[in-house]
C-alpha positions as a Markdown table, in Angstrom:
| # | Residue | x | y | z |
|---|---|---|---|---|
| 1 | Unk | 128.7 | -110.4 | 40.8 |
| 2 | Unk | 125.3 | -110.2 | 42.5 |
| 3 | Unk | 125.3 | -108.9 | 46.0 |
| 4 | Unk | 122.5 | -108.6 | 48.5 |
| 5 | Unk | 120.2 | -105.6 | 48.3 |
| 6 | Unk | 121.4 | -104.4 | 51.7 |
| 7 | Unk | 125.0 | -104.6 | 50.6 |
| 8 | Unk | 124.3 | -102.6 | 47.5 |
| 9 | Unk | 122.3 | -100.0 | 49.3 |
| 10 | Unk | 123.9 | -99.4 | 52.7 |
| 11 | Unk | 122.8 | -95.8 | 52.8 |
| 12 | Unk | 119.1 | -96.6 | 52.3 |
| 13 | Unk | 118.5 | -99.9 | 54.1 |
| 14 | Unk | 116.1 | -100.9 | 51.3 |
| 15 | Unk | 116.0 | -104.4 | 49.8 |
| 16 | Unk | 116.6 | -104.4 | 46.1 |
| 17 | Unk | 114.9 | -107.0 | 44.0 |
| 18 | Unk | 117.5 | -109.6 | 42.9 |
| 19 | Unk | 116.2 | -109.7 | 39.3 |
| 20 | Unk | 116.3 | -105.9 | 39.1 |
| 21 | Unk | 119.9 | -106.0 | 40.3 |
| 22 | Unk | 120.8 | -108.6 | 37.6 |
| 23 | Unk | 119.1 | -106.6 | 34.9 |
| 24 | Unk | 120.7 | -103.2 | 35.6 |
| 25 | Unk | 124.2 | -104.5 | 36.5 |
| 26 | Unk | 124.5 | -106.7 | 33.4 |
| 27 | Unk | 123.1 | -103.9 | 31.2 |
| 28 | Unk | 125.6 | -101.3 | 32.4 |
| 29 | Unk | 128.5 | -103.8 | 32.4 |
| 30 | Unk | 127.7 | -104.7 | 28.8 |
| 31 | Unk | 127.6 | -101.0 | 27.8 |
| 32 | Unk | 131.4 | -100.6 | 28.1 |
| 33 | Unk | 134.6 | -101.3 | 30.0 |
| 34 | Unk | 133.5 | -100.1 | 33.4 |
| 35 | Unk | 134.4 | -101.6 | 36.8 |
| 36 | Unk | 131.9 | -103.8 | 38.7 |
| 37 | Unk | 131.6 | -101.3 | 41.5 |
| 38 | Unk | 130.8 | -98.5 | 39.0 |
| 39 | Unk | 128.2 | -100.7 | 37.3 |
| 40 | Unk | 126.5 | -101.5 | 40.6 |
| 41 | Unk | 126.5 | -97.8 | 41.5 |
| 42 | Unk | 124.8 | -96.8 | 38.3 |
| 43 | Unk | 122.4 | -99.7 | 38.4 |
| 44 | Unk | 121.3 | -98.8 | 42.0 |
| 45 | Unk | 120.9 | -95.1 | 41.2 |
| 46 | Unk | 118.9 | -95.8 | 38.1 |
| 47 | Unk | 116.6 | -98.1 | 40.0 |
| 48 | Unk | 116.1 | -95.5 | 42.6 |
| 49 | Unk | 115.2 | -93.0 | 39.9 |
| 50 | Unk | 112.6 | -95.4 | 38.4 |
| 51 | Unk | 111.0 | -96.1 | 41.8 |
| 52 | Unk | 110.7 | -92.4 | 42.8 |
| 53 | Unk | 110.7 | -93.5 | 46.4 |
| 54 | Unk | 108.4 | -96.4 | 46.0 |
| 55 | Unk | 108.9 | -100.1 | 46.8 |
| 56 | Unk | 111.9 | -101.3 | 44.7 |
| 57 | Unk | 110.7 | -104.9 | 44.5 |
| 58 | Unk | 107.3 | -103.8 | 43.2 |
| 59 | Unk | 108.9 | -101.5 | 40.6 |
| 60 | Unk | 111.3 | -104.2 | 39.5 |
| 61 | Unk | 108.3 | -106.4 | 38.8 |
| 62 | Unk | 106.6 | -103.6 | 36.9 |
| 63 | Unk | 109.8 | -103.0 | 34.9 |
| 64 | Unk | 110.0 | -106.6 | 33.7 |
| 65 | Unk | 106.3 | -106.5 | 32.8 |
| 66 | Unk | 107.1 | -103.4 | 30.7 |
| 67 | Unk | 110.0 | -105.2 | 29.0 |
| 68 | Unk | 107.8 | -108.2 | 28.3 |
| 69 | Unk | 105.3 | -105.9 | 26.7 |
| 70 | Unk | 108.1 | -104.4 | 24.5 |
| 71 | Unk | 109.1 | -108.0 | 23.4 |
| 72 | Unk | 105.5 | -109.0 | 22.7 |
| 73 | Unk | 105.0 | -105.8 | 20.6 |
| 74 | Unk | 108.0 | -106.8 | 18.6 |
| 75 | Unk | 106.7 | -110.3 | 18.0 |
| 76 | Unk | 103.2 | -109.0 | 17.0 |
| 77 | Unk | 104.6 | -106.6 | 14.4 |
| 78 | Unk | 107.4 | -108.7 | 12.9 |
| 79 | Unk | 106.6 | -112.2 | 11.6 |
| 80 | Unk | 110.3 | -113.0 | 11.5 |
| 81 | Unk | 110.5 | -113.1 | 15.3 |
| 82 | Unk | 110.2 | -116.7 | 16.5 |
| 83 | Unk | 110.8 | -116.4 | 20.2 |
| 84 | Unk | 111.2 | -113.8 | 23.0 |
| 85 | Unk | 114.8 | -114.9 | 23.5 |
| 86 | Unk | 115.5 | -114.2 | 19.8 |
| 87 | Unk | 114.1 | -110.7 | 20.3 |
| 88 | Unk | 116.3 | -110.1 | 23.3 |
| 89 | Unk | 119.5 | -111.4 | 21.7 |
| 90 | Unk | 119.1 | -110.5 | 18.1 |
| 91 | Unk | 116.9 | -107.4 | 17.7 |
| 92 | Unk | 118.9 | -104.1 | 17.9 |
| 93 | Unk | 115.7 | -102.1 | 18.2 |
| 94 | Unk | 114.8 | -103.8 | 21.5 |
| 95 | Unk | 118.4 | -103.5 | 22.8 |
| 96 | Unk | 118.4 | -99.8 | 21.9 |
| 97 | Unk | 115.2 | -99.2 | 23.8 |
| 98 | Unk | 116.6 | -101.0 | 26.9 |
| 99 | Unk | 119.7 | -98.8 | 26.8 |
| 100 | Unk | 117.5 | -95.7 | 26.2 |
| 101 | Unk | 115.5 | -96.5 | 29.3 |
| 102 | Unk | 118.6 | -96.6 | 31.4 |
| 103 | Unk | 120.1 | -93.5 | 29.8 |
| 104 | Unk | 116.8 | -91.6 | 30.3 |
| 105 | Unk | 116.8 | -92.6 | 34.0 |
| 106 | Unk | 120.2 | -91.0 | 34.3 |
| 107 | Unk | 119.1 | -87.9 | 32.4 |
| 108 | Unk | 116.1 | -87.4 | 34.6 |
| 109 | Unk | 118.4 | -87.6 | 37.6 |
| 110 | Unk | 120.4 | -84.8 | 35.9 |
| 111 | Unk | 123.3 | -87.0 | 35.3 |
| 112 | Unk | 123.5 | -85.6 | 31.8 |
| 113 | Unk | 127.0 | -86.8 | 30.9 |
| 114 | Unk | 126.4 | -90.3 | 32.0 |
| 115 | Unk | 123.1 | -90.4 | 30.1 |
| 116 | Unk | 124.8 | -89.2 | 26.9 |
| 117 | Unk | 127.6 | -91.8 | 27.4 |
| 118 | Unk | 125.1 | -94.7 | 27.7 |
| 119 | Unk | 123.3 | -93.3 | 24.6 |
| 120 | Unk | 126.6 | -93.1 | 22.7 |
| 121 | Unk | 127.4 | -96.7 | 23.6 |
| 122 | Unk | 124.0 | -97.8 | 22.5 |
| 123 | Unk | 124.6 | -96.0 | 19.1 |
| 124 | Unk | 127.8 | -97.9 | 18.6 |
| 125 | Unk | 126.3 | -101.3 | 19.5 |
| 126 | Unk | 123.0 | -100.9 | 17.6 |
| 127 | Unk | 123.4 | -98.2 | 15.0 |
| 128 | Unk | 120.4 | -96.4 | 16.6 |
| 129 | Unk | 120.8 | -93.0 | 18.1 |
| 130 | Unk | 118.2 | -92.0 | 20.8 |
| 131 | Unk | 118.9 | -88.9 | 22.8 |
| 132 | Unk | 118.4 | -89.7 | 26.5 |
| 133 | Unk | 116.2 | -86.6 | 26.8 |
| 134 | Unk | 113.6 | -87.9 | 24.4 |
| 135 | Unk | 110.3 | -89.1 | 25.8 |
| 136 | Unk | 109.1 | -92.5 | 24.5 |
| 137 | Unk | 105.9 | -94.3 | 25.5 |
| 138 | Unk | 105.2 | -98.0 | 25.8 |
| 139 | Unk | 105.5 | -100.8 | 23.3 |
| 140 | Unk | 107.8 | -98.9 | 21.1 |
| 141 | Unk | 109.1 | -100.9 | 18.1 |
| 142 | Unk | 112.1 | -100.1 | 15.9 |
| 143 | Unk | 112.3 | -102.6 | 13.0 |
| 144 | Unk | 115.8 | -103.2 | 11.6 |
| 145 | Unk | 116.8 | -99.8 | 13.1 |
| 146 | Unk | 120.1 | -98.9 | 11.5 |
| 147 | Unk | 120.4 | -95.2 | 11.0 |
| 148 | Unk | 117.4 | -94.2 | 13.2 |
| 149 | Unk | 117.9 | -90.8 | 14.9 |
| 150 | Unk | 115.6 | -89.5 | 17.6 |
| 151 | Unk | 116.3 | -85.9 | 18.9 |
| 152 | Unk | 116.4 | -84.5 | 22.4 |
| 153 | Unk | 112.9 | -82.9 | 22.5 |
| 154 | Unk | 111.1 | -85.6 | 20.5 |
| 155 | Unk | 108.0 | -87.2 | 22.1 |
| 156 | Unk | 106.7 | -90.6 | 21.1 |
| 157 | Unk | 103.4 | -92.1 | 22.2 |
| 158 | Unk | 102.4 | -95.7 | 22.8 |
| 159 | Unk | 102.4 | -98.4 | 20.1 |
| 160 | Unk | 104.6 | -96.4 | 17.7 |
| 161 | Unk | 106.6 | -98.2 | 15.0 |
| 162 | Unk | 109.7 | -96.8 | 13.2 |
| 163 | Unk | 111.7 | -98.4 | 10.4 |
| 164 | Unk | 115.4 | -98.0 | 9.5 |
| 165 | Unk | 116.7 | -94.7 | 8.5 |
| 166 | Unk | 114.0 | -92.6 | 10.2 |
| 167 | Unk | 115.0 | -89.1 | 11.5 |
| 168 | Unk | 113.0 | -87.2 | 14.1 |
| 169 | Unk | 114.9 | -84.0 | 13.9 |
| 170 | Unk | 114.9 | -80.2 | 14.0 |
| 171 | Unk | 114.9 | -77.9 | 11.0 |
| 172 | Unk | 117.7 | -75.5 | 12.0 |
| 173 | Unk | 119.9 | -77.0 | 14.8 |
| 174 | Unk | 123.0 | -75.1 | 13.8 |
| 175 | Unk | 121.4 | -71.7 | 13.7 |
| 176 | Unk | 121.9 | -69.8 | 17.0 |
| 177 | Unk | 122.2 | -72.9 | 19.0 |
| 178 | Unk | 122.3 | -71.2 | 22.4 |
| 179 | Unk | 118.7 | -69.8 | 21.9 |
| 180 | Unk | 117.4 | -73.3 | 21.1 |
| 181 | Unk | 118.5 | -75.0 | 24.3 |
| 182 | Unk | 115.6 | -76.4 | 26.4 |
| 183 | Unk | 113.3 | -75.4 | 23.6 |
| 184 | Unk | 111.0 | -77.8 | 21.7 |
| 185 | Unk | 112.8 | -78.5 | 18.4 |
| 186 | Unk | 111.7 | -82.0 | 17.4 |
| 187 | Unk | 108.3 | -83.6 | 16.4 |
| 188 | Unk | 105.7 | -85.3 | 18.6 |
| 189 | Unk | 104.3 | -88.6 | 17.4 |
| 190 | Unk | 101.0 | -89.6 | 18.9 |
| 191 | Unk | 99.8 | -93.1 | 19.6 |
| 192 | Unk | 99.9 | -95.8 | 17.0 |
| 193 | Unk | 101.9 | -93.9 | 14.4 |
| 194 | Unk | 103.9 | -95.8 | 11.8 |
| 195 | Unk | 106.9 | -94.2 | 10.1 |
| 196 | Unk | 108.4 | -95.9 | 7.0 |
| 197 | Unk | 112.1 | -96.4 | 6.2 |
| 198 | Unk | 114.1 | -93.3 | 5.3 |
| 199 | Unk | 111.3 | -90.9 | 6.3 |
| 200 | Unk | 112.4 | -87.5 | 7.7 |
| 201 | Unk | 110.1 | -85.8 | 10.1 |
| 202 | Unk | 111.6 | -82.4 | 10.8 |
| 203 | Unk | 110.4 | -79.7 | 13.2 |
| 204 | Unk | 108.4 | -79.1 | 16.4 |
| 205 | Unk | 104.9 | -80.2 | 15.2 |
| 206 | Unk | 102.5 | -83.0 | 15.9 |
| 207 | Unk | 101.9 | -86.2 | 13.9 |
| 208 | Unk | 98.3 | -87.2 | 14.8 |
| 209 | Unk | 97.1 | -90.6 | 16.1 |
| 210 | Unk | 97.1 | -93.5 | 13.7 |
| 211 | Unk | 98.9 | -91.5 | 11.0 |
| 212 | Unk | 101.1 | -93.3 | 8.5 |
| 213 | Unk | 104.3 | -91.7 | 7.1 |
| 214 | Unk | 105.4 | -93.5 | 3.9 |
| 215 | Unk | 109.0 | -94.5 | 3.1 |
| 216 | Unk | 111.4 | -91.7 | 2.2 |
| 217 | Unk | 108.7 | -89.0 | 2.8 |
| 218 | Unk | 109.9 | -85.6 | 4.1 |
| 219 | Unk | 107.4 | -84.1 | 6.5 |
| 220 | Unk | 107.7 | -80.5 | 7.8 |
| 221 | Unk | 104.1 | -79.7 | 8.6 |
| 222 | Unk | 101.4 | -80.9 | 11.0 |
| 223 | Unk | 99.9 | -84.3 | 10.1 |
| 224 | Unk | 96.2 | -84.9 | 11.0 |
| 225 | Unk | 94.9 | -88.0 | 12.7 |
| 226 | Unk | 94.5 | -91.0 | 10.5 |
| 227 | Unk | 96.3 | -89.4 | 7.5 |
| 228 | Unk | 98.7 | -91.2 | 5.1 |
| 229 | Unk | 101.6 | -89.0 | 4.0 |
| 230 | Unk | 103.9 | -89.8 | 1.0 |
| 231 | Unk | 106.3 | -87.9 | -1.2 |
| 232 | Unk | 108.8 | -85.0 | -1.0 |
| 233 | Unk | 107.4 | -82.7 | 0.4 |
| 234 | Unk | 105.0 | -84.9 | 2.2 |
| 235 | Unk | 101.4 | -84.8 | 0.9 |
| 236 | Unk | 98.3 | -86.5 | 2.3 |
| 237 | Unk | 96.9 | -89.3 | 0.0 |
| 238 | Unk | 94.4 | -90.6 | 2.6 |
| 239 | Unk | 92.7 | -88.8 | 5.4 |
| 240 | Unk | 89.6 | -90.8 | 6.2 |
| 241 | Unk | 91.0 | -93.9 | 7.9 |
| 242 | Unk | 89.8 | -94.8 | 11.4 |
| 243 | Unk | 91.8 | -93.3 | 14.3 |
| 244 | Unk | 90.7 | -96.0 | 16.8 |
| 245 | Unk | 93.8 | -97.8 | 17.9 |
| 246 | Unk | 92.0 | -101.1 | 18.3 |
| 247 | Unk | 90.6 | -101.1 | 14.7 |
| 248 | Unk | 93.4 | -99.3 | 12.8 |
| 249 | Unk | 95.2 | -101.7 | 10.5 |
| 250 | Unk | 98.9 | -102.2 | 10.7 |
| 251 | Unk | 100.6 | -100.9 | 7.6 |
| 252 | Unk | 104.2 | -102.1 | 7.1 |
| 253 | Unk | 106.6 | -99.3 | 6.4 |
| 254 | Unk | 103.7 | -96.8 | 6.7 |
| 255 | Unk | 103.0 | -97.2 | 2.9 |
| 256 | Unk | 99.7 | -98.7 | 1.7 |
| 257 | Unk | 100.2 | -101.2 | -1.1 |
| 258 | Unk | 96.8 | -100.9 | -2.8 |
| 259 | Unk | 95.6 | -98.3 | -5.2 |
| 260 | Unk | 97.5 | -95.3 | -3.9 |
| 261 | Unk | 96.1 | -92.0 | -5.3 |
| 262 | Unk | 98.9 | -89.8 | -6.7 |
| 263 | Unk | 98.3 | -86.2 | -5.4 |
| 264 | Unk | 100.1 | -84.7 | -8.5 |
| 265 | Unk | 98.2 | -86.8 | -11.0 |
| 266 | Unk | 95.0 | -85.9 | -9.1 |
| 267 | Unk | 95.8 | -82.2 | -9.5 |
| 268 | Unk | 96.6 | -82.6 | -13.2 |
| 269 | Unk | 93.3 | -84.5 | -13.8 |
| 270 | Unk | 91.5 | -81.6 | -12.1 |
| 271 | Unk | 93.2 | -79.1 | -14.4 |
| 272 | Unk | 92.3 | -81.2 | -17.5 |
| 273 | Unk | 88.7 | -81.3 | -16.5 |
| 274 | Unk | 88.6 | -77.6 | -16.0 |
| 275 | Unk | 90.2 | -77.0 | -19.5 |
| 276 | Unk | 87.6 | -79.2 | -21.1 |
| 277 | Unk | 84.8 | -77.4 | -19.3 |
| 278 | Unk | 86.1 | -74.0 | -20.4 |
| 279 | Unk | 86.5 | -75.2 | -24.0 |
| 280 | Unk | 82.9 | -76.4 | -24.1 |
| 281 | Unk | 81.8 | -73.1 | -22.8 |
| 282 | Unk | 83.7 | -71.2 | -25.4 |
| 283 | Unk | 82.3 | -73.3 | -28.2 |
| 284 | Unk | 78.8 | -72.7 | -26.8 |
| 285 | Unk | 79.3 | -68.9 | -26.7 |
| 286 | Unk | 80.7 | -68.9 | -30.2 |
| 287 | Unk | 77.7 | -70.8 | -31.6 |
| 288 | Unk | 75.4 | -68.4 | -29.8 |
| 289 | Unk | 77.2 | -65.4 | -31.2 |
| 290 | Unk | 77.0 | -66.7 | -34.8 |
| 291 | Unk | 73.3 | -67.4 | -34.4 |
| 292 | Unk | 72.6 | -63.8 | -33.1 |
| 293 | Unk | 74.5 | -62.2 | -35.9 |
| 294 | Unk | 72.6 | -64.2 | -38.6 |
| 295 | Unk | 69.2 | -63.4 | -37.0 |
| 296 | Unk | 70.0 | -59.6 | -37.0 |
| 297 | Unk | 70.9 | -59.5 | -40.6 |
| 298 | Unk | 74.5 | -58.7 | -39.8 |
| 299 | Unk | 77.2 | -60.3 | -42.0 |
| 300 | Unk | 78.9 | -63.2 | -40.5 |
| 301 | Unk | 82.5 | -64.1 | -41.3 |
| 302 | Unk | 81.6 | -66.2 | -44.4 |
| 303 | Unk | 79.2 | -63.5 | -45.7 |
| 304 | Unk | 81.9 | -60.8 | -45.4 |
| 305 | Unk | 84.3 | -62.8 | -47.6 |
| 306 | Unk | 81.6 | -63.4 | -50.3 |
| 307 | Unk | 80.8 | -59.6 | -50.4 |
| 308 | Unk | 84.5 | -58.8 | -50.9 |
| 309 | Unk | 84.8 | -61.2 | -53.8 |
| 310 | Unk | 81.6 | -59.7 | -55.5 |
| 311 | Unk | 83.0 | -56.2 | -55.2 |
| 312 | Unk | 86.3 | -57.2 | -56.7 |
| 313 | Unk | 84.5 | -58.9 | -59.6 |
| 314 | Unk | 82.4 | -55.7 | -60.3 |
| 315 | Unk | 85.5 | -53.6 | -60.4 |
| 316 | Unk | 87.1 | -55.7 | -63.1 |
| 317 | Unk | 84.1 | -55.3 | -65.4 |
């Protein structure tokens, strides 16, 4: 199935790297029932998009370095991965990223229908839906992956980790859809963010560097750098962690397993402390009032009762 670079590109005269040919042609052919000539045409065009007029052989080498970095990132974050070959063959997250790179190349070439078709095929094969218009950085890792949805205007930085069931979506995609086209509708995840399984991040805001989104959290507001967000709606339970990528610890599922402070319990504790403080102040004021009344010769509550009893006794006599 492999042909020479010159046979594949008669209209450019450039030599296409043989490994780059094999990669793209096999990728497109595996995506669906297409002819070999159609697969070659797509592969060549996508390679040309990636090179942006540069040397194709050099870009092919850079592409494989990028893929190796994706594989290494998977092995670093998942102890179940035993070899690079296992990641390539058995990890739907890696396969979805590879198909996304191809679909995104078509999308940037303004081949919108082809990009969406490759994205749809990737969804069928992996259970992961990534819009070809999304922007994703390096060493992106999707663990397990089933049910992950990444919207068209979502932006993801480097070294980001998502778990199954995560949605990077918009808040009102069905309301006046025409006015929302080509408008930022989905979140931006900065470098080294971890999003736990089932988390929903909805809206055009930013999740800061090294943030952690706990499992099943619903986040609709800006997240500061280094914060840990849990609950529905999402609340910050930690905000002081380091934001240095090199020293930030990896937190599986974005959820710390130690002593996690409950924001609701913390608020209730604050209210109880305030009630006790007010009660002590009231007791202090009551004791002061009683002392002042006795010192001025004024009857206090007990004295008034005794006087009433004495008057009643005198009336009976």
